[in-house]
Steps between C-alpha positions, in 0.01 A plus 500: 500500500254775599471586867235287667162662572419437867267792582149585384317830548121514538336846468196479729435865588215561253162620624290250306241761404350276230383260774343745741332455741665158547844663522402782733652318798661195334794511258410397146794258510314304770195438282470125461490287189316196640674482838840664449569874490646647183828586669546136602480387137773750406724389786448134409598576139816675619593220737460242222747706295764482776443836668633511856423854618155658468478881513158663537456870423196587707290802594261605772240243610704213353612345828282194442739395219785490748280303741413254225867406461555466874423210732171510693565289807143508632362374169769233466442378856124482443544301178743265674267441796210429265705259292472708181845397386442556130398861555797550733742359245352721229544810715861425585614415149376835370730698731845615393751398764619747766696796367388450138248787487554875508245781503550863401258788451412695188383812677358673192295351214751589228468194280670170432840650428501675836390182678792311346740779599379473862652148514849616393676474837361154568580361155842663484734443207331184382263397222145445619163372386197727502153346525175698482251308719200627301611273217432134570664245270412137453788316337718192533766589592412841640565810291790621714664157474471524120662844517780370724583240235541779244699715745748221562571500126504874428548689828397865490134587540203274422133586458199272456276581207174375353297564188184708502266598214645803316195706600606472867866608481418859599431380855843347563875531478599347165837365389677481166618147430843414364663168414451183703250233598196555719684378810769767466514771233662841482284799594594795279261759635197568718231763516229574755139489375559571131229568246408187310656624177824597679549182706818307411323166564209350688727362775431665836703510821326267743597584857810283547854635471861413578695824531859603563574735793601787269126565463503658849734785397282573200183500710657741749523767228202394291264791424134434565322360198142402425258578783767698687662170604852363468463245222708183506468469121671837453799386709517168315509684168805693623667187637451333162766732357770328706363156590324225310135414555363154429134425446333174598166421341400275785303179487185529708192708571481840667222659705492873565366488853516877522175491302175348621459287187852360522460432871168317458635299205803394704276375780303282259808359325687428823192344660453267203866400530463389862439127545342555843226738384474462123212254484297681766557835333389366161182359657415836652561675169273252324221581747505866403253621242727734307285529190400859565860600576677354198 
C-alpha cells in the first residue's frame, strides 16, 4: 500500500499582476468567486480528499490569507448576538482545526518549483498534494479525490490532466500518454510549452499533483529554466527516470482564474449553480440588453 497523503501544499506567493489594480493590496488568492475566495475552494477540495495538514507558501502582503484561516472572535460574537446562526456555522465549518495549518515564506519570486521547495521542512519525508489555487475545478467528486483513488492503486506520483485544442498546447506543460484508462494511465514523458507539431499529445498538466518527497532533493539542485525560474516540470522530468507517474484525465470542468476570462466565467457558472441566488441572477441577466455586446 502506498504511504497515505496527509499534507497539501498551496503556493500563494504570486503577485497577481494580471489582476492589477485589484491585487495591489489584496492577494489574488482572495479574489472571490461568488462569495468564497479562490484559496477556500482549493482548501475545500483538499479536505474532501482527506488532507489533514494545509501548508501555505506565502510572500509579502499575504497576511490576509493567514487571517482568513484563523478565528475572528469579534465577528463570531457579533453574528451570535444578532442570531445569524447560519452565517456563523458557515464560517466555522470552513476553518481547518487548530494546528492543521502552516505558513512559510517564499522570499524570492523564483517560480513554482522554488515555492514547492520552500515547503520541504514542513512536508518532510512524506508524499504530498500540490494544488495551484488559480485553477478552480468543478467536479463530483473533486479532482484531488479522483487523483487519490488512482494513487491508492498505483502509488508514485499522480498528475491531473485535461484535453485542450491542439492549437493551444504551446501554452502549457504537455504529457505523453502511455497505457491505461482515463482514471489512471502511465505518463511516459512531459514537455513544457512545446510547439504544436512537437507536442506528444493534447493533454496538459492542470494544476493538481501528488508528489513523492524525492522531488525536494531534485529542486534543491535544479538549474533555473524558462523565465529564469526553477521549473517544477523540469524536476518532474528527472524524477520520472526513477519513479512512475500516473495521469488522471479527471471528470469535471476547470476554470483558469489566473485569467480575467476564466475568473468571470467561473463566477457565472458558480452563481447559476447556487440554489439561493440562481433564479434572481437569471432574472437580472434577462433584464440586460446585451445585443450590442454579443
